[in-house]
A tleap script that builds the chain and sets N, CA, C and O, in Angstrom:
source leaprc.protein.ff14SB
mol = sequence {
  NMET LYS GLN ALA ILE THR GLY TYR HIE GLN
  ASP ASN GLU LYS HIE TRP VAL ALA GLU LEU
  GLU CYS GLY HIE PHE GLN HIE VAL ARG HIE
  ASN PRO PRO TRP VAL SER ARG PRO TRP VAL
  ILE SER PRO GLN GLY ARG ARG GLN MET LEU
  GLY TYR GLN LEU ASN CYS LYS LYS CYS ASP
  ILE ASN GLY ALA LYS ASP CILE
}
set mol.1.N position { -99.334 231.453 85.448 }
set mol.1.CA position { -100.315 231.150 83.438 }
set mol.1.C position { -101.715 231.006 84.588 }
set mol.1.O position { -102.025 230.615 85.713 }
set mol.2.N position { -102.249 231.654 83.320 }
set mol.2.CA position { -104.327 230.932 83.111 }
set mol.2.C position { -104.166 229.951 82.990 }
set mol.2.O position { -103.217 229.424 82.411 }
set mol.3.N position { -105.118 229.416 83.544 }
set mol.3.CA position { -105.186 228.175 83.088 }
set mol.3.C position { -107.266 227.154 83.518 }
set mol.3.O position { -107.558 226.626 84.591 }
set mol.4.N position { -108.015 227.230 82.506 }
set mol.4.CA position { -109.515 227.154 82.722 }
set mol.4.C position { -109.644 225.953 83.701 }
set mol.4.O position { -109.070 224.864 83.690 }
set mol.5.N position { -110.594 226.488 84.574 }
set mol.5.CA position { -111.018 224.702 85.128 }
set mol.5.C position { -112.268 224.015 84.504 }
set mol.5.O position { -113.434 224.405 84.441 }
set mol.6.N position { -111.682 222.890 84.068 }
set mol.6.CA position { -112.453 222.165 83.475 }
set mol.6.C position { -113.079 220.578 84.587 }
set mol.6.O position { -113.489 219.540 84.066 }
set mol.7.N position { -112.986 220.815 86.187 }
set mol.7.CA position { -114.061 220.459 86.196 }
set mol.7.C position { -113.372 220.554 87.983 }
set mol.7.O position { -112.529 221.402 88.274 }
set mol.8.N position { -113.897 219.575 88.976 }
set mol.8.CA position { -113.556 218.834 90.274 }
set mol.8.C position { -113.587 219.024 90.933 }
set mol.8.O position { -114.273 220.044 90.991 }
set mol.9.N position { -113.112 218.619 92.258 }
set mol.9.CA position { -112.990 216.595 92.890 }
set mol.9.C position { -113.475 217.285 94.702 }
set mol.9.O position { -113.189 218.472 94.859 }
set mol.10.N position { -113.964 216.762 95.591 }
set mol.10.CA position { -113.010 217.547 96.925 }
set mol.10.C position { -111.976 216.254 97.354 }
set mol.10.O position { -111.679 215.147 96.905 }
set mol.11.N position { -111.614 217.151 98.560 }
set mol.11.CA position { -110.086 215.811 98.781 }
set mol.11.C position { -110.561 215.922 100.289 }
set mol.11.O position { -111.259 216.874 100.635 }
set mol.12.N position { -110.174 214.939 101.180 }
set mol.12.CA position { -109.878 214.491 102.043 }
set mol.12.C position { -110.852 214.903 102.990 }
set mol.12.O position { -111.771 214.271 103.512 }
set mol.13.N position { -110.419 216.270 103.134 }
set mol.13.CA position { -111.337 217.357 104.147 }
set mol.13.C position { -112.791 217.785 103.679 }
set mol.13.O position { -113.444 218.567 104.370 }
set mol.14.N position { -113.341 217.209 102.373 }
set mol.14.CA position { -114.071 217.784 101.807 }
set mol.14.C position { -114.366 218.866 101.413 }
set mol.14.O position { -115.507 219.300 101.573 }
set mol.15.N position { -113.130 219.759 100.628 }
set mol.15.CA position { -113.197 220.859 100.581 }
set mol.15.C position { -112.589 221.159 98.978 }
set mol.15.O position { -111.491 220.869 98.503 }
set mol.16.N position { -113.477 221.685 98.511 }
set mol.16.CA position { -113.471 222.013 96.892 }
set mol.16.C position { -112.349 221.909 96.417 }
set mol.16.O position { -111.521 221.762 97.316 }
set mol.17.N position { -111.745 221.917 95.029 }
set mol.17.CA position { -110.336 221.538 94.345 }
set mol.17.C position { -111.168 221.607 93.153 }
set mol.17.O position { -112.222 221.031 92.884 }
set mol.18.N position { -110.093 222.872 92.156 }
set mol.18.CA position { -110.267 223.131 90.658 }
set mol.18.C position { -109.181 221.900 89.631 }
set mol.18.O position { -107.966 221.716 89.701 }
set mol.19.N position { -109.949 221.412 88.970 }
set mol.19.CA position { -109.177 220.756 87.793 }
set mol.19.C position { -108.899 221.424 86.748 }
set mol.19.O position { -109.628 221.648 85.781 }
set mol.20.N position { -107.430 221.871 87.007 }
set mol.20.CA position { -106.821 222.827 85.049 }
set mol.20.C position { -106.796 222.122 84.230 }
set mol.20.O position { -106.683 220.896 84.235 }
set mol.21.N position { -106.941 223.107 83.124 }
set mol.21.CA position { -106.607 222.297 81.929 }
set mol.21.C position { -105.271 222.001 81.937 }
set mol.21.O position { -104.910 221.641 80.816 }
set mol.22.N position { -104.427 222.006 82.713 }
set mol.22.CA position { -102.940 222.315 82.591 }
set mol.22.C position { -102.607 220.894 83.595 }
set mol.22.O position { -101.575 220.224 83.552 }
set mol.23.N position { -103.637 220.699 84.367 }
set mol.23.CA position { -103.599 218.727 84.777 }
set mol.23.C position { -103.519 219.390 86.237 }
set mol.23.O position { -104.075 218.710 87.099 }
set mol.24.N position { -102.913 220.630 86.698 }
set mol.24.CA position { -101.893 220.580 88.024 }
set mol.24.C position { -103.991 220.879 88.334 }
set mol.24.O position { -104.945 220.922 87.558 }
set mol.25.N position { -103.836 221.031 90.024 }
set mol.25.CA position { -105.419 221.316 91.414 }
set mol.25.C position { -104.702 222.556 91.762 }
set mol.25.O position { -103.530 222.919 91.671 }
set mol.26.N position { -106.259 223.308 92.373 }
set mol.26.CA position { -106.023 223.917 92.963 }
set mol.26.C position { -107.019 224.144 93.649 }
set mol.26.O position { -108.082 224.266 93.039 }
set mol.27.N position { -107.021 224.290 95.291 }
set mol.27.CA position { -108.112 224.317 95.855 }
set mol.27.C position { -108.974 225.448 95.795 }
set mol.27.O position { -108.436 226.529 96.035 }
set mol.28.N position { -110.077 225.447 95.554 }
set mol.28.CA position { -110.677 226.877 95.865 }
set mol.28.C position { -112.450 227.158 96.317 }
set mol.28.O position { -113.631 227.010 96.001 }
set mol.29.N position { -111.035 227.903 97.740 }
set mol.29.CA position { -112.844 227.787 99.023 }
set mol.29.C position { -113.350 229.124 99.108 }
set mol.29.O position { -112.797 230.090 98.581 }
set mol.30.N position { -114.338 229.169 99.734 }
set mol.30.CA position { -114.641 229.940 100.494 }
set mol.30.C position { -114.603 230.066 101.424 }
set mol.30.O position { -115.208 229.306 102.181 }
set mol.31.N position { -113.739 231.281 101.946 }
set mol.31.CA position { -113.485 231.468 103.211 }
set mol.31.C position { -112.912 232.969 103.734 }
set mol.31.O position { -111.810 233.468 103.962 }
set mol.32.N position { -114.935 233.568 103.808 }
set mol.32.CA position { -114.945 235.064 103.778 }
set mol.32.C position { -113.922 235.044 105.463 }
set mol.32.O position { -113.705 234.197 106.330 }
set mol.33.N position { -113.543 236.442 105.239 }
set mol.33.CA position { -113.254 237.293 104.370 }
set mol.33.C position { -112.152 237.394 103.395 }
set mol.33.O position { -112.154 238.262 102.521 }
set mol.34.N position { -111.140 236.459 103.538 }
set mol.34.CA position { -110.079 236.384 103.382 }
set mol.34.C position { -110.351 235.921 101.759 }
set mol.34.O position { -109.878 236.638 100.876 }
set mol.35.N position { -111.084 234.768 101.418 }
set mol.35.CA position { -111.532 234.622 99.954 }
set mol.35.C position { -112.968 234.486 99.837 }
set mol.35.O position { -113.618 233.608 100.405 }
set mol.36.N position { -113.417 235.334 99.123 }
set mol.36.CA position { -114.900 235.581 99.154 }
set mol.36.C position { -115.320 234.476 97.596 }
set mol.36.O position { -115.613 235.039 96.541 }
set mol.37.N position { -115.298 233.537 97.654 }
set mol.37.CA position { -115.836 232.485 96.235 }
set mol.37.C position { -117.459 231.103 96.671 }
set mol.37.O position { -117.708 229.901 96.771 }
set mol.38.N position { -118.001 232.301 96.762 }
set mol.38.CA position { -119.418 231.924 97.355 }
set mol.38.C position { -119.926 230.939 95.880 }
set mol.38.O position { -120.694 229.987 96.022 }
set mol.39.N position { -119.535 231.221 94.911 }
set mol.39.CA position { -119.414 230.350 93.499 }
set mol.39.C position { -119.662 228.435 93.783 }
set mol.39.O position { -120.330 227.472 93.408 }
set mol.40.N position { -118.723 228.790 94.582 }
set mol.40.CA position { -118.026 227.370 95.164 }
set mol.40.C position { -118.906 226.066 96.029 }
set mol.40.O position { -118.658 224.863 95.965 }
set mol.41.N position { -120.109 226.821 96.923 }
set mol.41.CA position { -120.553 226.148 97.938 }
set mol.41.C position { -121.696 225.617 96.846 }
set mol.41.O position { -122.307 224.637 97.272 }
set mol.42.N position { -122.047 226.001 95.720 }
set mol.42.CA position { -123.506 224.887 95.180 }
set mol.42.C position { -123.051 224.353 93.736 }
set mol.42.O position { -122.155 224.814 93.029 }
set mol.43.N position { -123.657 223.573 93.552 }
set mol.43.CA position { -123.591 222.959 91.955 }
set mol.43.C position { -123.463 223.755 91.202 }
set mol.43.O position { -122.328 224.189 91.003 }
set mol.44.N position { -124.546 224.256 90.498 }
set mol.44.CA position { -125.006 225.617 89.927 }
set mol.44.C position { -123.876 226.703 89.948 }
set mol.44.O position { -123.458 227.253 88.929 }
set mol.45.N position { -123.486 226.921 91.053 }
set mol.45.CA position { -122.285 227.819 90.816 }
set mol.45.C position { -120.420 227.856 90.123 }
set mol.45.O position { -119.600 228.717 89.801 }
set mol.46.N position { -120.505 226.283 90.188 }
set mol.46.CA position { -119.517 225.584 90.434 }
set mol.46.C position { -119.513 225.273 89.127 }
set mol.46.O position { -118.699 225.915 88.464 }
set mol.47.N position { -120.452 224.152 88.303 }
set mol.47.CA position { -120.954 224.524 87.110 }
set mol.47.C position { -120.431 226.122 85.912 }
set mol.47.O position { -119.695 226.063 84.927 }
set mol.48.N position { -121.264 227.614 86.595 }
set mol.48.CA position { -121.353 228.478 85.903 }
set mol.48.C position { -119.728 228.941 86.014 }
set mol.48.O position { -119.415 229.776 85.165 }
set mol.49.N position { -118.698 228.543 86.891 }
set mol.49.CA position { -117.630 228.646 86.662 }
set mol.49.C position { -116.876 227.812 86.272 }
set mol.49.O position { -115.733 228.022 86.676 }
set mol.50.N position { -117.029 226.530 85.372 }
set mol.50.CA position { -116.670 226.071 84.531 }
set mol.50.C position { -115.774 226.851 83.159 }
set mol.50.O position { -116.385 227.731 82.552 }
set mol.51.N position { -114.108 226.446 82.636 }
set mol.51.CA position { -113.810 227.439 81.689 }
set mol.51.C position { -113.591 229.185 82.454 }
set mol.51.O position { -113.585 230.264 81.860 }
set mol.52.N position { -113.482 228.998 83.455 }
set mol.52.CA position { -112.485 230.120 84.055 }
set mol.52.C position { -111.121 230.410 84.654 }
set mol.52.O position { -110.720 229.913 85.706 }
set mol.53.N position { -110.624 231.032 84.096 }
set mol.53.CA position { -109.480 231.160 84.001 }
set mol.53.C position { -108.697 231.538 85.854 }
set mol.53.O position { -108.824 232.526 86.576 }
set mol.54.N position { -107.876 230.155 86.062 }
set mol.54.CA position { -107.196 230.583 87.384 }
set mol.54.C position { -105.993 230.710 87.475 }
set mol.54.O position { -105.532 229.612 87.159 }
set mol.55.N position { -104.633 231.851 87.883 }
set mol.55.CA position { -104.007 231.616 88.019 }
set mol.55.C position { -102.680 230.536 88.403 }
set mol.55.O position { -101.938 230.654 89.378 }
set mol.56.N position { -102.617 229.482 87.363 }
set mol.56.CA position { -102.145 228.201 88.032 }
set mol.56.C position { -100.373 228.357 88.116 }
set mol.56.O position { -99.496 228.443 87.256 }
set mol.57.N position { -100.377 228.332 90.557 }
set mol.57.CA position { -98.495 228.753 90.423 }
set mol.57.C position { -97.606 227.637 90.083 }
set mol.57.O position { -96.400 227.762 89.869 }
set mol.58.N position { -98.488 226.173 90.033 }
set mol.58.CA position { -97.460 225.208 89.737 }
set mol.58.C position { -96.619 225.520 88.176 }
set mol.58.O position { -95.424 225.506 87.877 }
set mol.59.N position { -97.954 225.815 87.336 }
set mol.59.CA position { -96.873 226.240 86.348 }
set mol.59.C position { -96.518 227.469 85.961 }
set mol.59.O position { -95.962 227.577 84.867 }
set mol.60.N position { -96.739 228.547 86.698 }
set mol.60.CA position { -96.175 229.793 87.034 }
set mol.60.C position { -94.032 229.761 87.431 }
set mol.60.O position { -93.083 230.488 87.133 }
set mol.61.N position { -94.213 228.549 88.176 }
set mol.61.CA position { -92.717 227.849 88.753 }
set mol.61.C position { -92.762 227.595 87.383 }
set mol.61.O position { -92.549 228.443 86.516 }
set mol.62.N position { -93.080 226.250 87.165 }
set mol.62.CA position { -92.177 225.639 86.374 }
set mol.62.C position { -92.497 226.100 84.637 }
set mol.62.O position { -92.152 225.379 83.700 }
set mol.63.N position { -92.947 226.932 84.531 }
set mol.63.CA position { -92.950 227.900 83.201 }
set mol.63.C position { -93.646 227.202 82.446 }
set mol.63.O position { -94.168 227.698 81.448 }
set mol.64.N position { -93.815 225.709 82.823 }
set mol.64.CA position { -94.819 225.396 81.605 }
set mol.64.C position { -96.260 223.868 81.719 }
set mol.64.O position { -95.368 223.121 82.121 }
set mol.65.N position { -96.685 223.554 81.714 }
set mol.65.CA position { -97.720 223.032 81.431 }
set mol.65.C position { -97.885 220.970 81.588 }
set mol.65.O position { -98.704 220.137 81.198 }
set mol.66.N position { -96.545 220.937 82.399 }
set mol.66.CA position { -96.104 219.717 83.196 }
set mol.66.C position { -96.739 218.987 84.615 }
set mol.66.O position { -97.169 219.478 85.659 }
set mol.67.N position { -96.649 218.154 84.335 }
set mol.67.CA position { -97.312 217.739 85.847 }
set mol.67.C position { -95.837 217.491 87.170 }
set mol.67.O position { -96.096 217.186 88.334 }
savepdb mol mol.pdb
quit
């Protein structure tokens, strides 16, 4: 289920985590060549991606927006 990014925080290992409109969280790593998300590296890049929709795997599993 697609959910918009509403904010970010870093986990204990300093990896960026997207906060989704459904209330779930999803890591957004730039780890080429497997995952290419260069926008994660800069504050400007992260700001530009606010509102971008990611597929929330937890919502897919639960079928609803519950946490």
